[in-house]
N, C-alpha and C positions, 0 to 999 in steps of 0.2 A: 858125699855130699849132700846137703841140704836139699831139699826137695824144693823148696820156696825157693830158693837162690835158682835153683835148676826152671820154674816155671819160667821166672821173671826172666831169663836169656831167651827161655825158647819163646813167650811173646814178646819181647823187644825185638826180636831177628827172624821169627816164623816167617817172613816176607820172601829171606833169601835163601829158605831149602825149601827141597819139592815137598807137597803135602804128607806125601804116601810114606814119610819115612823121617816124619818127627819123632815119631811112637818111638822107632829106633834108637835117635838120637838119644832124644832123653832118659832111653835107660842106658844108653853107654857111658851119659854123662855122670850117674849115682855113682861109678865106683873114681870118679875123677879127685886124685887131692887137690887140694890149694893149687898147690903153684901152675900145674896145669890148668884149672881153671881161671888163673890168672891171664894167663897166656892165651884162652881162649875167647877171653872177654874183649881181649887188646886186639883180636884178630881181625885184619881189614876184610873185610867181604864187599862182592861185588852187587851193586845194584842193579838188577833186572829191568826195569825202567829204565836206566839209563842206559845201558844197553839196547833195548829194542828202539829207543829214539836213536842212539847212534846208527844202528843195523836202517833204520827207516832212512834217513837223512843220509850217511854214508857207506849205507850197504854194498851199494853195485862199484864202491872200490876195493871192498874187503875188510875194508878200515875195523870193523865187529870183529872180524875173525882172527884178523891180529893183536888184538885186543883180549881174546878167549886163552891168546895162544897157538892155534891152529895156523901154523905161517902157512902150509901147503894148503890150505881152500885159501886163506888169502890171496894169495899170490895167484890160483885161478880165479877168480871173483876181480881180481884187479885186470890181468890180462884181456879178460874173457866180458867186462862189464860185467860181472854178476852173471856167465853165460844167459847173453842177450838178456836180463831180467828174472831168467825161471828163479834161481838160487836166491836171490834178493829176495823173492816174495817169498818161498819157502822158509828162507830165516827169522821175515817178519812173525811169518807164526810159531819158529822153534827156537828163537834166541833165547827166552826168558828159560825155560827148561832148561838149555844148555849150560847160563850162567848159574841156575840153582843146583845144578849138578856138579859145577866144578868148585862151589863154595859148599858141600855135601862132601866132595872129595877130600877138600882142602882141611877141615875138620877132623874127616874122620883118620887124617893123616895123623892129627895130632893127639887123638885119642887113643 
């Protein structure tokens, strides 16, 4: 794969991945063929900022966890109002990292 195309992809999508794993991602992308790179380019990635806003406004209902696919934690937050707000506040600080890790895992499954 062309290094310039890899750099352009990473520059356009760096906010969707953990900063410490970008170099690993770039290294793995070097061995992609054109078809897989096309799939990677069209892959829908979750926006950490959107999830943070959802967590702030609807986090006590567990909506953020349901959207991440963590149904068990979503039900727990829904039934306990975010464990009396404790889990909701914790999620305000950790939801962005969880979304970035989910995006990274999704891309690694393709690579």
